[in-house]
VOGU-3710 file (C-alpha; in Angstrom, 3 decimals, decimal comma):
1> agsvlanppt> -87,585/28,630/129,181  -89,482/29,867/126,815  -92,190/32,699/126,609  -95,927/31,859/126,370  -98,199/34,680/124,672  -100,837/35,840/126,993  -103,317/36,047/124,156  -102,027/34,000/121,101  -103,641/34,913/117,675  -106,797/33,212/116,731
11> fqpnvnainp> -106,782/31,734/113,478  -109,669/33,830/111,012  -110,787/31,279/107,772  -111,679/33,551/104,715  -115,123/32,386/104,409  -115,486/33,776/101,230  -112,953/31,151/99,742  -115,109/28,243/100,491  -116,712/26,571/97,773  -118,918/23,663/97,788
21> niipaapqva> -118,656/23,060/94,011  -115,096/22,590/93,801  -114,330/19,214/92,439  -110,795/17,261/91,333  -109,462/18,174/88,176  -109,816/15,286/85,561  -107,087/12,434/85,061  -105,276/12,536/82,477  -105,531/9,746/79,892  -102,889/8,261/77,828
31> assfivmdaf> -105,073/7,009/75,146  -105,941/8,577/71,438  -109,518/6,975/72,316  -111,670/6,458/75,240  -115,289/6,830/76,358  -116,642/6,443/79,990  -120,499/5,468/79,869  -122,777/4,891/83,221  -123,204/1,150/82,334  -127,320/1,285/83,586
41> sgkviveena> -128,492/4,284/81,908  -126,569/4,631/79,063  -125,448/7,823/79,409  -122,173/8,538/78,093  -120,131/10,544/80,453  -117,114/11,413/78,406  -115,207/10,700/75,498  -112,673/11,203/73,523  -112,799/9,697/69,762  -114,856/7,232/70,513
51> dqrldpaslt> -115,273/5,960/67,284  -111,726/5,596/66,023  -110,968/2,278/64,545  -108,789/0,402/66,364  -107,380/-3,221/67,141  -109,121/-4,445/70,193  -106,462/-6,919/71,096  -108,010/-9,051/73,618  -110,696/-7,338/74,413  -112,265/-9,143/71,758
61> kmmtsyvady> -112,681/-11,947/74,508  -115,433/-9,778/75,952  -117,277/-11,004/72,747  -116,374/-14,509/72,923  -117,285/-14,787/76,373  -120,770/-13,075/75,546  -121,259/-15,125/72,856  -120,805/-18,142/75,606  -123,120/-17,096/77,823  -126,008/-16,604/75,102
71> elrqgnirle> -125,518/-20,006/74,262  -125,399/-21,200/77,633  -128,891/-19,296/78,219  -130,314/-20,672/75,075  -129,357/-24,784/76,140  -127,077/-25,294/73,464  -124,423/-25,499/75,707  -123,827/-26,674/79,246  -121,547/-25,590/81,653  -120,657/-29,694/82,737
81> devlistnaw> -119,945/-30,228/78,817  -116,389/-31,713/78,732  -114,623/-30,243/75,566  -111,939/-32,027/73,859  -109,137/-30,247/73,344  -107,982/-30,073/69,619  -104,440/-29,432/67,668  -105,889/-25,919/66,663  -106,391/-25,046/70,927  -102,862/-26,980/72,236
91> aqnfpgssvm> -101,192/-23,958/74,366  -97,938/-24,443/72,513  -99,736/-22,469/69,184  -99,584/-19,645/71,049  -96,032/-19,065/72,536  -95,129/-15,718/74,355  -98,821/-15,020/74,483  -101,637/-15,403/77,613  -102,730/-19,143/77,864  -104,294/-21,360/80,218
101> flqsgktvsv> -102,005/-23,773/79,354  -104,192/-26,589/77,650  -103,034/-29,854/76,164  -104,205/-31,374/73,197  -105,921/-34,626/73,118  -107,371/-33,398/77,273  -111,394/-33,018/77,956  -112,097/-29,664/79,883  -115,441/-28,576/80,943  -117,029/-25,526/79,385
111> enllkgvtis> -116,993/-23,799/82,684  -113,537/-23,908/83,251  -112,676/-22,670/79,531  -114,991/-19,592/80,419  -112,758/-19,027/83,126  -109,657/-19,672/81,351  -110,868/-17,072/78,886  -111,924/-14,517/81,255  -109,496/-14,461/84,010  -106,615/-15,919/82,311
121> sgndatvala> -107,008/-14,396/78,734  -106,020/-17,402/77,425  -105,899/-17,834/73,864  -105,795/-21,326/74,021  -109,141/-21,567/75,601  -110,815/-19,036/73,086  -110,181/-21,413/70,121  -111,392/-24,692/72,323  -114,764/-22,950/73,449  -115,406/-21,505/69,952
131> ehiagsehaf> -115,004/-24,934/68,079  -117,184/-26,335/71,243  -119,992/-23,878/70,291  -119,530/-23,548/66,135  -117,821/-26,431/65,074  -114,839/-24,012/63,963  -113,109/-20,536/64,446  -114,563/-19,516/61,295  -117,959/-20,247/62,176  -117,548/-18,967/65,383
141> vdimnqhakl> -116,074/-15,177/64,129  -119,446/-15,460/61,980  -121,654/-15,444/65,289  -119,476/-13,169/67,137  -119,940/-10,358/64,158  -123,892/-10,904/63,848  -124,095/-10,362/67,641  -122,194/-7,283/66,983  -124,428/-6,310/64,377  -127,627/-7,008/66,716
151> lgmtnthfan> -125,990/-5,209/69,454  -125,463/-1,833/67,723  -121,396/-2,271/67,326  -121,537/-0,507/64,142  -117,639/-0,014/63,792  -116,589/-3,451/64,850  -115,469/-6,595/62,595  -114,036/-9,419/64,368  -111,725/-11,683/62,618  -110,547/-14,178/65,528
161> phglsfdnhy> -112,097/-14,919/68,852  -108,870/-14,241/70,646  -107,560/-10,541/69,378  -104,221/-11,471/67,832  -103,535/-9,170/65,278  -105,438/-10,090/62,053  -105,940/-8,343/58,893  -109,841/-6,359/59,326  -109,951/-7,192/62,907  -111,254/-3,968/64,590
171> tsardmaila> -113,320/-2,291/66,854  -113,860/1,229/68,662  -114,309/2,616/72,262  -117,922/3,198/71,808  -118,531/-0,561/70,697  -116,487/-1,505/73,301  -118,635/0,298/76,003  -122,118/-0,931/74,160  -120,658/-4,945/74,700  -119,673/-4,064/78,149
181> qakilhfpee> -122,991/-2,570/78,965  -124,825/-5,498/77,153  -122,831/-8,356/79,178  -123,354/-6,486/82,730  -127,178/-5,910/81,861  -128,149/-9,296/79,952  -125,932/-11,728/82,074  -125,421/-10,288/85,411  -124,201/-13,496/87,065  -122,026/-14,462/84,353
191> ykiyaekefl> -120,469/-11,243/84,486  -119,041/-11,939/88,034  -116,368/-14,259/86,806  -114,461/-11,247/85,875  -114,203/-10,285/89,505  -112,460/-13,303/90,540  -108,805/-12,858/91,333  -107,305/-16,319/89,946  -107,544/-19,307/88,355  -106,014/-22,250/89,297
201> yngirqpnrn> -106,211/-24,847/85,987  -103,556/-27,930/85,655  -101,950/-27,067/89,118  -101,052/-23,691/87,772  -102,363/-20,640/89,336  -102,705/-17,554/87,576  -103,880/-13,994/88,437  -106,784/-12,093/86,545  -105,740/-10,357/83,656  -108,175/-7,559/84,051
//
């Protein structure tokens, strides 16, 4: 049998080491440019090269959906509108990229196209939505750039509605934060789509790509 100490030592904390102001170390961000902004106050919490021009890729679709939300609010389009899918918006035009599997000649509601843009990041859906709103991709891109200017996105120029690499298509982390803030504050109900976990269209279930 082992022995038991009659008077075991007691733990004595070093009270001088207690510091209520201890905070965790900042995370390491593997990005050349970033920004963290409080959406409601607009206060920038941290930033690094936030005005560096970069290819926005699929973040472009944030502006595509913002324009669609604006047009819905203005009454120019409706969620129930049935959109005829053109050959330009056919999913086969975007091999190897994210699509919602639209088929040329079919009709799809604006509501489903918006979910295809926001949840599935569908390049085909952006073209269909752009054509429905403005008549052509080119005209829609002009509207995108007008909204960017109105929002104060001074370091942004869009060349298409989906974000596939293209000449003269750029933005910055700061401008994307401005756009994200506008989406949250101007269209809070529509913003909720970003939280949906998946999207089912044409029998194909796709997870949220955010």
